[in-house]
VMD Tcl script that draws the C-alpha trace (Angstrom):
set ca {
  {91.36 -35.59 161.73}
  {87.61 -34.93 160.68}
  {86.84 -33.67 157.15}
  {85.18 -30.26 156.98}
  {81.92 -30.28 155.47}
  {81.01 -28.53 152.32}
  {78.38 -25.65 152.00}
  {76.46 -27.98 149.95}
  {76.45 -30.68 152.66}
  {75.41 -28.09 155.37}
  {72.58 -26.83 153.23}
  {71.47 -30.36 152.49}
  {71.46 -31.30 156.13}
  {69.05 -28.25 156.67}
  {66.73 -29.15 153.77}
  {66.10 -32.64 155.06}
  {62.41 -32.03 155.84}
  {59.79 -30.61 153.68}
  {58.91 -27.89 155.78}
  {62.48 -26.47 155.63}
  {62.40 -26.95 151.88}
  {59.33 -25.16 151.30}
  {60.90 -22.19 153.77}
  {63.64 -22.14 151.82}
  {62.16 -21.68 148.52}
  {59.80 -19.11 149.91}
  {62.66 -16.93 150.87}
  {64.34 -17.25 147.62}
  {61.10 -16.31 145.64}
  {60.82 -13.35 147.92}
  {64.39 -12.42 147.40}
  {64.05 -12.70 143.66}
  {61.41 -10.37 143.72}
  {63.35 -7.92 145.89}
  {66.49 -7.81 144.16}
  {65.70 -9.68 140.69}
  {68.76 -12.11 141.61}
  {67.78 -15.14 139.01}
  {71.04 -17.10 140.20}
  {69.93 -16.93 143.68}
  {66.51 -18.58 143.00}
  {67.93 -21.20 140.46}
  {70.42 -22.32 142.99}
  {67.84 -22.59 145.68}
  {65.68 -24.68 143.16}
  {68.80 -26.72 142.68}
  {69.23 -27.27 146.50}
  {65.55 -28.33 147.22}
  {65.58 -30.64 144.18}
  {68.86 -32.52 145.43}
  {67.45 -32.56 149.01}
  {63.95 -33.76 147.82}
  {63.54 -35.89 144.79}
  {67.17 -35.78 143.35}
  {68.48 -34.20 140.22}
  {68.52 -37.50 138.36}
  {64.73 -38.18 139.01}
  {63.66 -34.78 138.47}
  {65.30 -34.67 135.07}
  {63.48 -37.74 134.17}
  {60.17 -36.53 135.49}
  {60.58 -33.42 133.03}
  {62.05 -35.11 130.20}
  {65.34 -33.89 129.96}
  {68.78 -35.10 130.90}
  {70.40 -34.39 134.09}
  {73.42 -32.42 132.61}
  {70.65 -30.28 130.90}
  {69.18 -29.78 134.39}
  {72.25 -29.06 136.07}
  {73.31 -26.46 133.32}
  {69.84 -24.78 133.90}
  {70.03 -24.60 137.47}
  {73.38 -23.06 137.51}
  {72.48 -20.60 135.06}
  {74.77 -22.11 132.26}
  {71.80 -22.66 130.07}
  {68.75 -20.41 129.54}
  {65.66 -22.02 130.98}
  {62.03 -21.56 129.27}
  {58.91 -20.81 131.11}
  {57.63 -24.30 130.30}
  {60.58 -26.16 131.78}
  {60.57 -23.77 134.90}
  {57.11 -24.78 135.23}
  {57.77 -28.50 135.07}
  {60.68 -28.32 137.58}
  {58.41 -26.42 139.97}
  {55.45 -28.63 139.46}
  {57.50 -31.84 140.13}
  {58.99 -30.40 143.31}
  {55.36 -29.81 144.42}
  {55.15 -25.85 143.76}
  {53.18 -23.70 141.15}
  {53.42 -20.46 139.67}
  {50.51 -18.13 140.76}
  {49.66 -14.63 139.88}
  {48.24 -12.86 142.87}
}
mol new
graphics top color blue
foreach p $ca { graphics top sphere $p radius 0.5 }
foreach p [lrange $ca 0 end-1] q [lrange $ca 1 end] { graphics top cylinder $p $q radius 0.2 }
display resetview
């Protein structure tokens, strides 16, 4: 009998290519500005990080432990704007005021 896939596995399959990851982040940012759900945005960033560079590599690039990064991206630890900027920057995104 085949094992059922987890939601994370399904999302990771959908985020294999860069265009899909970009669209996923764009939608999460739009949703954040519409409903203010910070967790939804952080979880989308987590999924994109896993599908892209990986959590371990991202944590190393921004100078924090993988455990701290996971805590931030699951809402267990507060995030500073500087760390948020570093996370986005290392995933290929930036903060802009328009």
